[in-house]
VOPAGU-2260 file (C-alpha; in pm, 1 decimal, decimal comma):
REM VOPAGU-2260
SITE   aa  ch    i         X         Y         Z
SITE  UNK   A    0    1958,2    1642,0    3644,8
SITE  UNK   A    1    2074,2    1869,6    3863,7
SITE  UNK   A    2    1743,5    2053,3    3856,8
SITE  UNK   A    3    1591,7    1727,0    3834,9
SITE  UNK   A    4    1761,8    1629,3    4188,9
SITE  UNK   A    5    1620,4    1959,2    4342,5
SITE  UNK   A    6    1339,2    1847,5    4224,5
SITE  UNK   A    7    1303,8    1489,2    4403,2
SITE  UNK   A    8    1142,3    1574,3    4719,8
SITE  UNK   A    9     880,5    1268,7    4709,6
SITE  UNK   A   10     943,3     979,9    4919,3
SITE  UNK   A   11    1176,3     723,3    4879,4
SITE  UNK   A   12    1190,1     339,4    4909,2
SITE  UNK   A   13    1146,0     314,3    5305,7
SITE  UNK   A   14     950,5     605,2    5403,1
SITE  UNK   A   15     696,1     515,1    5132,4
SITE  UNK   A   16     391,8     488,9    5313,6
SITE  UNK   A   17      62,3     484,0    5109,1
SITE  UNK   A   18    -109,2     188,5    5139,7
SITE  UNK   A   19     -68,8     -59,6    4869,2
SITE  UNK   A   20    -427,3    -235,7    4902,4
SITE  UNK   A   21    -647,8     100,7    4899,6
SITE  UNK   A   22    -798,1     180,0    4609,4
SITE  UNK   A   23    -576,3     415,3    4415,6
SITE  UNK   A   24    -465,6     524,0    4063,1
SITE  UNK   A   25    -115,2     577,4    3967,9
SITE  UNK   A   26      26,1     665,4    3605,3
SITE  UNK   A   27     245,0     425,9    3425,4
SITE  UNK   A   28     463,7     636,5    3167,8
SITE  UNK   A   29     633,9     407,5    2892,1
SITE  UNK   A   30     824,0     476,2    2517,9
SITE  UNK   A   31     638,7     224,2    2276,3
SITE  UNK   A   32     477,4     402,1    2006,9
SITE  UNK   A   33     356,5     142,9    1740,4
SITE  UNK   A   34      -5,8      45,6    1782,6
SITE  UNK   A   35      99,2    -344,1    1819,8
SITE  UNK   A   36     366,4    -253,9    2105,1
SITE  UNK   A   37     124,0      34,1    2265,1
SITE  UNK   A   38    -148,5    -314,5    2265,6
SITE  UNK   A   39     112,0    -517,7    2435,5
SITE  UNK   A   40     181,6    -276,7    2725,9
SITE  UNK   A   41    -222,4    -219,8    2770,1
SITE  UNK   A   42    -280,7    -557,7    2761,6
SITE  UNK   A   43      -1,5    -627,4    3035,9
SITE  UNK   A   44    -137,7    -333,0    3227,4
SITE  UNK   A   45    -524,2    -534,5    3213,6
SITE  UNK   A   46    -389,8    -840,2    3340,4
SITE  UNK   A   47    -198,8    -649,7    3626,8
SITE  UNK   A   48    -533,9    -485,1    3695,0
SITE  UNK   A   49    -700,2    -829,3    3735,9
SITE  UNK   A   50    -479,0    -919,6    3995,2
SITE  UNK   A   51    -496,5    -616,1    4191,6
SITE  UNK   A   52    -845,6    -447,9    4128,6
SITE  UNK   A   53    -763,5    -202,1    4372,0
SITE  UNK   A   54    -492,3     -37,2    4121,1
SITE  UNK   A   55    -624,8     152,1    3845,0
SITE  UNK   A   56    -303,6     219,9    3584,3
SITE  UNK   A   57    -305,1     507,9    3382,5
SITE  UNK   A   58     -97,6     483,0    3093,3
SITE  UNK   A   59      72,6     706,4    2868,9
SITE  UNK   A   60     309,1     598,4    2565,0
SITE  UNK   A   61     525,8     737,7    2362,1
SITE  UNK   A   62     735,2     897,0    2627,5
SITE  UNK   A   63    1100,7     974,0    2559,4
SITE  UNK   A   64    1376,0    1024,3    2822,3
SITE  UNK   A   65    1367,6    1415,4    2791,2
SITE  UNK   A   66    1009,9    1382,4    2836,1
SITE  UNK   A   67    1086,8    1170,1    3176,4
SITE  UNK   A   68    1307,7    1412,7    3308,5
SITE  UNK   A   69    1051,6    1735,7    3235,9
SITE  UNK   A   70     776,8    1508,4    3383,7
SITE  UNK   A   71    1008,2    1429,1    3698,2
SITE  UNK   A   72    1133,7    1797,2    3717,6
SITE  UNK   A   73     776,2    1933,5    3725,1
SITE  UNK   A   74     588,1    1703,2    3981,8
SITE  UNK   A   75     238,3    1743,7    4078,1
SITE  UNK   A   76     -46,9    1508,4    3977,3
SITE  UNK   A   77      10,5    1458,7    3636,1
SITE  UNK   A   78     368,0    1349,4    3690,7
SITE  UNK   A   79     428,9     937,0    3620,8
SITE  UNK   A   80     434,6     728,3    3941,7
SITE  UNK   A   81     601,5     428,3    3726,6
SITE  UNK   A   82     900,5     520,9    3453,7
SITE  UNK   A   83     997,5     307,7    3128,2
SITE  UNK   A   84    1287,7     337,7    2933,6
SITE  UNK   A   85    1490,8     182,7    2630,4
SITE  UNK   A   86    1786,3     387,3    2777,5
SITE  UNK   A   87    1979,0     217,6    2928,0
SITE  UNK   A   88    2286,7     472,7    2935,9
SITE  UNK   A   89    2085,9     688,0    3167,2
SITE  UNK   A   90    2077,0     460,8    3464,5
SITE  UNK   A   91    2352,8     649,2    3579,9
SITE  UNK   A   92    2185,4     981,5    3605,5
SITE  UNK   A   93    1841,9     818,4    3715,9
SITE  UNK   A   94    2012,3     640,6    4038,0
SITE  UNK   A   95    2266,7     961,2    4133,5
SITE  UNK   A   96    2082,6    1231,5    4035,1
SITE  UNK   A   97    1773,6    1107,4    4316,1
SITE  UNK   A   98    1527,8    1079,2    4011,0
SITE  UNK   A   99    1411,1     743,3    4050,1
SITE  UNK   A  100    1338,4     562,9    4405,9
SITE  UNK   A  101    1610,2     339,8    4561,4
SITE  UNK   A  102    1400,8     -24,6    4467,2
SITE  UNK   A  103    1605,0    -173,1    4827,4
SITE  UNK   A  104    1362,3    -140,8    5020,2
SITE  UNK   A  105    1091,2    -282,8    4809,0
SITE  UNK   A  106    1301,6    -553,0    4722,2
SITE  UNK   A  107    1393,9    -657,5    5020,8
SITE  UNK   A  108    1051,8    -647,6    5201,7
SITE  UNK   A  109     927,5    -836,3    4890,2
SITE  UNK   A  110    1186,9   -1098,9    4962,3
SITE  UNK   A  111    1324,5   -1110,4    4580,9
SITE  UNK   A  112    1658,4   -1233,9    4567,4
SITE  UNK   A  113    1767,7   -1061,6    4275,3
SITE  UNK   A  114    2088,3   -1286,4    4200,3
SITE  UNK   A  115    1838,6   -1561,1    4141,5
SITE  UNK   A  116    1590,4   -1402,7    3926,4
SITE  UNK   A  117    1820,0   -1195,5    3710,0
SITE  UNK   A  118    2119,9   -1253,3    3500,5
SITE  UNK   A  119    2446,9   -1053,7    3646,1
SITE  UNK   A  120    2426,2    -863,6    3302,8
SITE  UNK   A  121    2069,0    -723,6    3339,4
SITE  UNK   A  122    2158,9    -585,8    3695,4
SITE  UNK   A  123    2483,8    -422,3    3595,2
SITE  UNK   A  124    2306,6    -184,2    3404,1
SITE  UNK   A  125    1981,0    -102,4    3631,5
SITE  UNK   A  126    2224,5      30,3    3925,0
SITE  UNK   A  127    2482,9     262,0    3951,2
SITE  UNK   A  128    2762,1     271,4    4226,7
SITE  UNK   A  129    2570,5     100,9    4422,1
SITE  UNK   A  130    2244,9     194,2    4440,0
SITE  UNK   A  131    1931,7     -14,0    4258,9
SITE  UNK   A  132    1709,3     243,7    4100,4
SITE  UNK   A  133    1530,6      50,4    3845,0
SITE  UNK   A  134    1466,5    -313,2    3765,7
SITE  UNK   A  135    1512,8    -512,8    3379,8
SITE  UNK   A  136    1187,8    -488,3    3236,7
SITE  UNK   A  137    1222,1    -682,2    2916,2
SITE  UNK   A  138    1585,1    -781,0    2767,5
SITE  UNK   A  139    1778,7    -725,8    2395,8
SITE  UNK   A  140    2046,8    -944,9    2295,4
SITE  UNK   A  141    2256,6    -940,8    1996,9
SITE  UNK   A  142    2353,8   -1176,9    1731,7
SITE  UNK   A  143    2432,8   -1225,8    1346,1
SITE  UNK   A  144    2171,6   -1253,8    1113,8
SITE  UNK   A  145    2298,7   -1400,8     764,3
SITE  UNK   A  146    2097,6   -1467,2     439,9
SITE  UNK   A  147    2136,3   -1821,4     377,4
SITE  UNK   A  148    2061,5   -1844,3      26,2
SITE  UNK   A  149    2344,7   -1609,8     -29,6
SITE  UNK   A  150    2564,8   -1847,8     210,6
SITE  UNK   A  151    2446,2   -2167,6     -21,1
SITE  UNK   A  152    2535,3   -1946,7    -319,9
SITE  UNK   A  153    2888,8   -1900,6    -215,4
SITE  UNK   A  154    2952,3   -2245,2     -97,3
SITE  UNK   A  155    2898,4   -2179,0     300,0
SITE  UNK   A  156    2792,1   -2423,8     484,6
SITE  UNK   A  157    2771,0   -2254,8     890,1
SITE  UNK   A  158    2827,3   -1890,5    1003,0
SITE  UNK   A  159    3140,6   -1841,7    1121,0
SITE  UNK   A  160    3252,1   -1887,9    1490,7
SITE  UNK   A  161    3587,4   -1646,2    1533,4
SITE  UNK   A  162    3687,7   -1321,8    1367,2
SITE  UNK   A  163    3929,8   -1459,5    1092,7
SITE  UNK   A  164    3670,0   -1715,3     981,3
SITE  UNK   A  165    3425,0   -1387,7     978,9
SITE  UNK   A  166    3626,6   -1207,7     766,4
SITE  UNK   A  167    3684,1   -1483,3     491,3
SITE  UNK   A  168    3286,4   -1520,3     498,8
SITE  UNK   A  169    3283,9   -1162,4     407,1
SITE  UNK   A  170    3515,2   -1162,4     150,1
SITE  UNK   A  171    3372,4   -1426,6     -36,2
SITE  UNK   A  172    3011,6   -1309,2     -26,0
SITE  UNK   A  173    3136,2    -981,3    -108,0
SITE  UNK   A  174    3037,1    -899,3    -494,8
SITE  UNK   A  175    3185,5    -563,3    -622,2
SITE  UNK   A  176    3043,5    -403,6    -914,1
SITE  UNK   A  177    3245,1     -61,6   -1049,9
SITE  UNK   A  178    3273,9     166,1    -778,0
SITE  UNK   A  179    3021,3      21,9    -559,6
SITE  UNK   A  180    2816,3    -321,2    -456,3
SITE  UNK   A  181    2639,5    -557,6    -643,7
SITE  UNK   A  182    2613,0    -759,1    -249,7
SITE  UNK   A  183    2846,5    -672,5      49,9
SITE  UNK   A  184    2918,3    -950,5     301,8
SITE  UNK   A  185    2906,8    -749,2     586,1
SITE  UNK   A  186    2874,7    -344,8     643,3
SITE  UNK   A  187    3194,9    -294,9     900,3
SITE  UNK   A  188    3169,4     118,8     891,9
SITE  UNK   A  189    3053,0     226,8    1247,3
SITE  UNK   A  190    2753,1     388,5    1103,8
SITE  UNK   A  191    2626,5      38,0     977,7
SITE  UNK   A  192    2326,6      91,9    1240,8
SITE  UNK   A  193    2429,1    -127,3    1486,5
SITE  UNK   A  194    2779,5    -209,2    1375,6
SITE  UNK   A  195    2859,0      64,5    1687,1
SITE  UNK   A  196    3212,8      -0,8    1895,3
SITE  UNK   A  197    3028,7     -81,9    2186,5
SITE  UNK   A  198    2806,1    -401,2    2047,9
SITE  UNK   A  199    3099,1    -498,9    1844,8
SITE  UNK   A  200    3371,5    -490,3    2162,5
SITE  UNK   A  201    3157,3    -694,2    2367,0
SITE  UNK   A  202    3249,3   -1029,9    2171,2
SITE  UNK   A  203    3624,2    -903,6    2316,1
SITE  UNK   A  204    3477,2    -911,0    2667,2
SITE  UNK   A  205    3600,4    -507,3    2781,6
SITE  UNK   A  206    3641,7    -379,6    3088,3
SITE  UNK   A  207    3508,4     -10,3    3042,7
SITE  UNK   A  208    3680,4     135,1    3368,3
SITE  UNK   A  209    3900,6       1,0    3632,5
SITE  UNK   A  210    3826,7     -11,0    4032,9
SITE  UNK   A  211    3910,2     327,6    4071,7
SITE  UNK   A  212    3652,3     449,0    3790,7
SITE  UNK   A  213    3901,8     543,3    3553,9
SITE  UNK   A  214    3847,3     475,0    3170,1
SITE  UNK   A  215    4013,8     164,1    3064,9
SITE  UNK   A  216    3970,8     208,4    2693,7
SITE  UNK   A  217    4350,4     281,1    2610,9
SITE  UNK   A  218    4452,6      -2,9    2882,8
SITE  UNK   A  219    4236,2    -279,9    2825,2
SITE  UNK   A  220    4345,3    -465,6    2471,9
SITE  UNK   A  221    4001,2    -578,5    2374,0
SITE  UNK   A  222    3933,9    -168,0    2260,2
SITE  UNK   A  223    4259,0    -183,5    2047,3
SITE  UNK   A  224    4184,4    -535,6    1920,3
SITE  UNK   A  225    3855,1    -485,5    1844,6
SITE  UNK   A  226    3943,5    -113,4    1660,2
SITE  UNK   A  227    4232,8    -300,6    1474,6
SITE  UNK   A  228    3998,2    -564,7    1336,1
SITE  UNK   A  229    3749,2    -329,3    1261,2
SITE  UNK   A  230    3975,6    -106,7    1031,3
SITE  UNK   A  231    4120,1    -417,7     882,4
SITE  UNK   A  232    3830,8    -583,9     743,0
SITE  UNK   A  233    3711,1    -211,0     624,0
SITE  UNK   A  234    4002,3    -249,2     410,5
SITE  UNK   A  235    3932,3    -577,7     274,8
SITE  UNK   A  236    3599,8    -523,1     179,9
SITE  UNK   A  237    3668,4    -197,8     -36,2
SITE  UNK   A  238    3841,9      70,5     152,2
SITE  UNK   A  239    3639,3     334,9     404,1
SITE  UNK   A  240    3520,5     559,7     102,5
SITE  UNK   A  241    3408,9     284,7    -102,9
SITE  UNK   A  242    3198,7     143,3     173,3
SITE  UNK   A  243    3067,2     524,5     274,2
SITE  UNK   A  244    2957,2     586,4     -64,8
SITE  UNK   A  245    2765,7     222,0     -60,5
SITE  UNK   A  246    2593,0     287,3     247,5
SITE  UNK   A  247    2438,8     581,8     139,7
SITE  UNK   A  248    2219,9     350,9     -74,5
SITE  UNK   A  249    2067,5     223,4     245,5
SITE  UNK   A  250    1745,8     262,2     357,0
SITE  UNK   A  251    1589,2     333,6     670,7
SITE  UNK   A  252    1686,2      53,8     985,8
SITE  UNK   A  253    1299,0      13,8    1078,8
SITE  UNK   A  254    1191,8      34,7     728,3
SITE  UNK   A  255    1113,7    -242,8     451,1
SITE  UNK   A  256    1469,4     -92,3     252,1
SITE  UNK   A  257    1662,3    -194,2     499,8
SITE  UNK   A  258    1994,7    -331,3     401,3
SITE  UNK   A  259    1987,1    -684,9     530,4
SITE  UNK   A  260    1594,6    -722,2     393,0
SITE  UNK   A  261    1712,0    -604,8      38,6
SITE  UNK   A  262    1974,5    -787,9      30,4
SITE  UNK   A  263    2269,2    -545,6      -3,6
SITE  UNK   A  264    2449,2    -701,3     301,5
SITE  UNK   A  265    2430,6   -1075,6     333,3
SITE  UNK   A  266    2514,1   -1044,9     702,9
SITE  UNK   A  267    2356,1    -832,8     991,9
SITE  UNK   A  268    2463,5    -760,4    1330,4
SITE  UNK   A  269    2136,0    -693,2    1508,3
SITE  UNK   A  270    1924,3    -716,0    1788,2
SITE  UNK   A  271    1656,3   -1019,0    1847,1
SITE  UNK   A  272    1363,0    -787,6    1762,9
SITE  UNK   A  273    1531,8    -790,3    1391,0
SITE  UNK   A  274    1398,9   -1125,6    1353,7
SITE  UNK   A  275    1056,1   -1030,4    1402,7
SITE  UNK   A  276    1067,2    -782,6    1145,5
SITE  UNK   A  277    1236,7    -949,9     858,7
SITE  UNK   A  278     979,9   -1254,0     901,1
SITE  UNK   A  279     698,6    -991,4     915,2
SITE  UNK   A  280     828,5    -847,5     572,8
SITE  UNK   A  281     816,6   -1177,1     407,7
SITE  UNK   A  282    1223,5   -1141,1     264,9
SITE  UNK   A  283    1240,8   -1341,5     -71,9
SITE  UNK   A  284    1533,6   -1628,5      99,6
SITE  UNK   A  285    1610,2   -1776,4     439,8
SITE  UNK   A  286    1720,8   -1598,7     739,1
SITE  UNK   A  287    1974,7   -1741,9    1008,8
SITE  UNK   A  288    2070,1   -1646,0    1265,0
SITE  UNK   A  289    2378,2   -1719,4    1492,6
SITE  UNK   A  290    2577,5   -1541,0    1828,0
SITE  UNK   A  291    2797,6   -1297,2    1687,9
SITE  UNK   A  292    3200,0   -1398,7    1620,6
SITE  UNK   A  293    3441,6   -1419,4    1922,4
SITE  UNK   A  294    3826,2   -1300,4    1918,1
SITE  UNK   A  295    4023,6   -1617,8    1788,3
SITE  UNK   A  296    4221,8   -1664,2    2119,5
SITE  UNK   A  297    3863,0   -1723,5    2256,7
SITE  UNK   A  298    3692,2   -1939,5    2062,3
SITE  UNK   A  299    3618,2   -2092,2    2385,3
SITE  UNK   A  300    3324,2   -1856,8    2484,6
SITE  UNK   A  301    3126,7   -1831,8    2160,9
SITE  UNK   A  302    2812,3   -1801,3    2200,8
SITE  UNK   A  303    2809,0   -1484,0    2399,8
SITE  UNK   A  304    2696,8   -1126,4    2303,6
SITE  UNK   A  305    2592,1    -795,8    2358,4
SITE  UNK   A  306    2279,9    -730,5    2622,1
SITE  UNK   A  307    2057,1    -431,6    2706,8
SITE  UNK   A  308    1723,9    -388,7    2727,2
SITE  UNK   A  309    1423,9    -160,7    2859,3
SITE  UNK   A  310    1413,1     -31,2    3285,2
SITE  UNK   A  311    1174,5      76,8    3485,2
SITE  UNK   A  312    1159,4     232,4    3813,4
SITE  UNK   A  313     969,1     449,0    4048,8
SITE  UNK   A  314     955,8     827,5    3989,3
SITE  UNK   A  315    1128,3     951,2    4347,1
SITE  UNK   A  316     816,2    1241,1    4350,1
SITE  UNK   A  317     563,1     980,5    4359,7
SITE  UNK   A  318     367,9     986,5    4631,2
SITE  UNK   A  319     230,8     638,1    4581,5
SITE  UNK   A  320     546,2     418,3    4570,3
SITE  UNK   A  321     397,6     137,1    4769,9
SITE  UNK   A  322      98,4      94,5    4498,4
SITE  UNK   A  323     357,0     169,0    4246,5
SITE  UNK   A  324     604,5    -125,6    4340,0
SITE  UNK   A  325     379,6    -328,3    4307,8
SITE  UNK   A  326     313,8    -275,1    3883,2
SITE  UNK   A  327     681,6    -299,7    3884,8
SITE  UNK   A  328     778,3    -611,6    4091,6
SITE  UNK   A  329     451,9    -751,9    3866,7
SITE  UNK   A  330     608,0    -664,7    3519,9
SITE  UNK   A  331     965,5    -739,9    3600,1
SITE  UNK   A  332     934,7   -1049,2    3883,6
SITE  UNK   A  333     596,5   -1260,7    3803,9
SITE  UNK   A  334     743,8   -1542,8    3525,6
SITE  UNK   A  335     381,2   -1537,5    3359,1
SITE  UNK   A  336     351,9   -1140,9    3254,6
SITE  UNK   A  337     725,4   -1146,4    3180,3
SITE  UNK   A  338     673,4   -1427,6    2895,9
SITE  UNK   A  339     357,1   -1296,3    2784,3
SITE  UNK   A  340     502,4    -982,1    2755,6
SITE  UNK   A  341     793,0   -1110,2    2573,9
SITE  UNK   A  342     572,5   -1302,7    2342,9
SITE  UNK   A  343     398,4   -1062,0    2237,7
SITE  UNK   A  344     687,7    -785,4    2203,0
SITE  UNK   A  345     933,5   -1062,2    2057,5
SITE  UNK   A  346    1191,3    -923,0    2300,4
SITE  UNK   A  347    1384,2   -1133,2    2511,0
SITE  UNK   A  348    1213,6   -1241,2    2877,7
SITE  UNK   A  349    1436,4   -1038,4    3131,7
SITE  UNK   A  350    1423,7   -1333,2    3396,0
SITE  UNK   A  351    1570,3   -1655,2    3431,0
SITE  UNK   A  352    1282,5   -1827,1    3482,5
SITE  UNK   A  353    1102,1   -1662,1    3193,8
SITE  UNK   A  354    1421,1   -1795,7    2971,3
SITE  UNK   A  355    1351,4   -2167,3    3013,1
SITE  UNK   A  356     931,9   -2119,1    3001,1
SITE  UNK   A  357     728,7   -2388,5    2814,4
SITE  UNK   A  358     540,9   -2089,2    2768,6
SITE  UNK   A  359     753,2   -1887,0    2544,4
SITE  UNK   A  360     527,3   -1853,2    2235,7
SITE  UNK   A  361     833,0   -1749,7    1966,5
SITE  UNK   A  362    1017,7   -1853,5    1638,6
SITE  UNK   A  363    1231,6   -2124,5    1685,9
SITE  UNK   A  364    1574,9   -1905,9    1548,0
SITE  UNK   A  365    1445,3   -1733,2    1848,1
SITE  UNK   A  366    1624,7   -1966,6    2073,1
SITE  UNK   A  367    1950,1   -1820,7    1977,7
SITE  UNK   A  368    1886,2   -1481,8    2180,5
SITE  UNK   A  369    1759,6   -1685,0    2474,8
SITE  UNK   A  370    2123,2   -1870,8    2464,6
SITE  UNK   A  371    2267,6   -1525,6    2424,4
SITE  UNK   A  372    2104,8   -1356,2    2695,2
SITE  UNK   A  373    2216,5   -1695,1    2956,8
SITE  UNK   A  374    2540,6   -1722,5    2870,2
SITE  UNK   A  375    2788,7   -1653,7    3131,1
SITE  UNK   A  376    3019,3   -1397,3    2919,6
SITE  UNK   A  377    2748,7   -1211,5    2786,6
SITE  UNK   A  378    2817,5    -841,3    2891,5
SITE  UNK   A  379    2690,9    -475,6    2856,5
SITE  UNK   A  380    2778,6    -131,5    2857,2
SITE  UNK   A  381    2800,8      -1,3    3245,9
SITE  UNK   A  382    2585,3     301,7    3369,9
SITE  UNK   A  383    2796,7     611,4    3406,2
SITE  UNK   A  384    2756,7     911,6    3607,9
SITE  UNK   A  385    2643,7    1094,1    3266,9
SITE  UNK   A  386    2457,4     844,5    3121,0
SITE  UNK   A  387    2619,3     755,7    2787,7
SITE  UNK   A  388    2872,7    1015,9    2689,4
SITE  UNK   A  389    3155,1     817,8    2713,1
SITE  UNK   A  390    3003,8     576,9    2472,3
SITE  UNK   A  391    2937,8     861,5    2214,8
SITE  UNK   A  392    3300,1     982,4    2322,7
SITE  UNK   A  393    3417,0     584,0    2220,7
SITE  UNK   A  394    3169,4     623,4    1901,1
SITE  UNK   A  395    3371,9     955,8    1786,8
SITE  UNK   A  396    3682,3     816,9    1811,1
SITE  UNK   A  397    3558,4     497,8    1559,8
SITE  UNK   A  398    3456,4     742,5    1325,3
SITE  UNK   A  399    3816,3     941,1    1337,3
SITE  UNK   A  400    4030,1     617,1    1297,1
SITE  UNK   A  401    3819,6     377,1    1056,8
SITE  UNK   A  402    3833,2     742,4     782,6
SITE  UNK   A  403    4225,0     795,9     851,2
SITE  UNK   A  404    4149,2    1103,1    1029,1
SITE  UNK   A  405    4300,8     898,6    1312,3
SITE  UNK   A  406    4600,4     746,6    1266,4
SITE  UNK   A  407    4772,2     681,4    1557,2
SITE  UNK   A  408    4542,4     420,1    1733,8
SITE  UNK   A  409    4724,1     399,6    2097,5
SITE  UNK   A  410    4754,2     773,5    2122,5
SITE  UNK   A  411    4394,5     803,9    1965,4
SITE  UNK   A  412    4246,4     580,3    2256,5
SITE  UNK   A  413    4464,6     758,1    2549,1
SITE  UNK   A  414    4301,5    1057,3    2453,5
SITE  UNK   A  415    3958,5     905,1    2441,6
SITE  UNK   A  416    4036,7     780,3    2791,8
SITE  UNK   A  417    4130,3    1102,6    2874,3
SITE  UNK   A  418    3831,6    1257,4    2773,0
SITE  UNK   A  419    3615,1    1003,0    2920,2
SITE  UNK   A  420    3766,5    1091,4    3248,3
SITE  UNK   A  421    3740,0    1449,4    3245,5
SITE  UNK   A  422    3346,2    1447,0    3147,0
SITE  UNK   A  423    3286,9    1195,2    3383,9
SITE  UNK   A  424    3449,1    1459,2    3681,5
SITE  UNK   A  425    3246,6    1716,2    3518,2
SITE  UNK   A  426    2932,9    1602,4    3597,3
SITE  UNK   A  427    2990,9    1467,2    3914,7
């Protein structure tokens, strides 16, 4: 990223001098790759071009963050003007390095009130250290999927609201079979797809960094409480070794053999996209959706969840930043554009108005994720100068702790916090 920063010699925010009304062509890079997703992006761009006939958009799909960094470093006529990324973790890098242009001058000129337009959590993961270099495009919200047929067979009438209730339900749904399972209530190990420390600890309302920027994972009890709960549930459901053996029989997270699809697990932590995937797969059981449980002493906050999403920004190397802003503004703040895009990709709309739009044409169960996205206590993982390194460090500790290789939770979290702080200092 140091190389990237040195390459960012293009105009930024207030210095953009191109005429947005002139006939021009801009290049838009995005990460979607499935045919239906690419079509949705192209359709969105066509609607923009209809409203802005002077601007032609060259769309380039299937772009990873590595390719983004290479393209911005190289610059030139083939470099992007507008860039979309699925990786909110890299916002800190994009902002601090100067790879993405500062959007504040554009927002001020367009008189966009960010606080009225987006939820706070969306704004949190699209800026870093006071610099807004990106905006939310579409959002993700994480909740609980459950097999209604399995619930009915076990005599369970409603999804659990607290973690103590969840433990009882998970045990009741679990059917051991020798050294394996006929059915597992929930896969709690951290390699279990979306069951990561970051997604789970959101239900305790964590603070990752203190006011001075130091890691709080050893100070905020949310982290110790989450790891304690998770390890206890691992023990209740058969132990780490037995669960890992069973996990190794699971199919790919994005394929037809996903363990929730096959009935191997009765409950699954996942994002809103799973609803469309599971519906398309025509599963032989009824799917239920609910918010994830919360800590017993935070029962009043039930309904919250972990939020993430796709971000979009303007390349600092772009010489067409005013025209690029027109596309960014359209995709992120035009209510109809956001609603249409959300309908087509089956993601959560990113603006407050779009979340309430009667034009949303989504599965009725999708309302659960809209409510999670609107919940005032929903939260996300904050941006960092070195991207998501601190989350990887926390997850690596989770692997050690759940397996028994790190027996001391307090000491382990203290070492983890120290490592996070060291890594951030080195990246500055």
